[in-house]
N, C-alpha and C positions, 0 to 999 in steps of 0.2 A: 777708279774712274767716277763710279755713280755717286761715291760719297762726296766728291769734292766741292761741287757747287752748293751743296746744303752746308759742308763746314766752313767754308768761305764766306758765305752770306750769315753763317753764324757769329764767325769772328769780327765780320762789320758790325752786325747787332750789338754784339757784346761792347766795342769799342765805343759804340754811338752813346753808350748809358755812360759813359764817363765823360764825354764830351760837353761842352753847354749846352743846354736844352733852352734857357730864356734868361733873360736880364730884364729885373726889375729896375729902373733906372732912378726911380724917386728913392729907394731904400738902398741903392747901391748894392744888389745882390744878384750875383750869378747862381742859376739853378742848374745843376747836373742830375740824372737820373738817381745818384746816390747821396749828394749832397743839398739838402733844399732847409737846409739852416735859415731861419728867418720866417719862414713860412707854416703853411699847416696842411703842406702837400704829403707827408711821408716819405716814402723811397718808394717809388713807382718801379723801379727798374729791377727791384726783386722779382716781382712777379714775372718780368721778362724771363728772368734767369730761371724762374720755374718752369715757365712752359717751354723753353728752348732746350733746359735739361731732359723734357719728358719726349719733346721731340727727335733730338738725337737718339734717347734710348731705345724707342719704339722703331725709328727708321732703322738703326743697327740690327733689329733681330731679325730683319727681312725676309717677313711672312706676308701674305699678301693682308692678314686683318691689323699687324702691327703697323704697314705702312698706311692703313687707312686711320689707324688711331694716330700716329704722328700728323696725319694732315688736320684730324680735329684739335690738335695741340699747337699745330701751326696757325689755324684759323683762329683760336682762344688767343694767341699772340698778337695776330692782326688786330683783333678786334681790341685788345687793350692799349695796343699801340693808338690806336684812332681814336679811343678815349683821352689818352693822354695828349695826344695833337691838339685836339677839341676843347677839352676842359681846363688845363693847367696854365695856357697862353691865354685864358679868356680875361676881358677887361674886368676890375672887380672897383666898385667906389671912385671911378674915376682914373684908376692907374690900368694902363695897358701894357703888360711885359712885351719885351722884343723877341719874336722866336729866333733863336741862334741856329746853327748848323748841326748841330745833335740832335734834336727832333724829327728835323727833316729826313737825316739820313737814318734816324729810328723807325719811322714811319715807311720808308719806301724801302728799308733793309727787311722789315716785318713782310710785306707785302710780297718781296722777291723770296720770301723764304716759305712763303704757302707756294709759290709757283715751281721752286726748286724742288720742293717734294714731288710735285709732279713730273717733274722731267725724266727721272729714271725710274724705270719700269722695274718692276721685283722680279729676282731672279726664279726662273722656272727650272722646277725639278726635270732631269733628262727622263726619270721616270713617266711623270706624269705628261711629257711630251709624247715619250713613246706609246703609252696608252691612250690618247688622244688619236694617234695617227692609225693605231690598231681599230679603235671603234669606228672609223670613220667608213660610211657606207658607201660602196660604188654606186654610180648612177646607174639605174637599167635604163636600159636600150629599149624603145618601144617595138612590139611584135607587129609587122606588117605583113 
């Protein structure tokens, strides 16, 4: 149950990389995260795949340090999505691309991925919990 929300958000994020991100109407080009033919944008979706892969890897290790590392990769993914949202559909030489559904879905699913990693707390060892209860000091009553 803990991994259901991050997996759902990852599925939406990956699907958004295949959807149209923007359209350049003067050239008749529709750009996705993987198909940027006719432009010099490269393939920005591959970085999302890399960050999401590391996020899932470290999230499934299920240790405190790995959960923190997964949050770093989720933050890098959100930063890359923010860059794609601002830089790619920027007006150049009088041509302003029209943003499409995929770029919005990518941006919001990247933000949701960051918060989905925060929702499920890491599993606590039963031994660690037992040690914490044993080490707890009893409050002392004042002598009057």
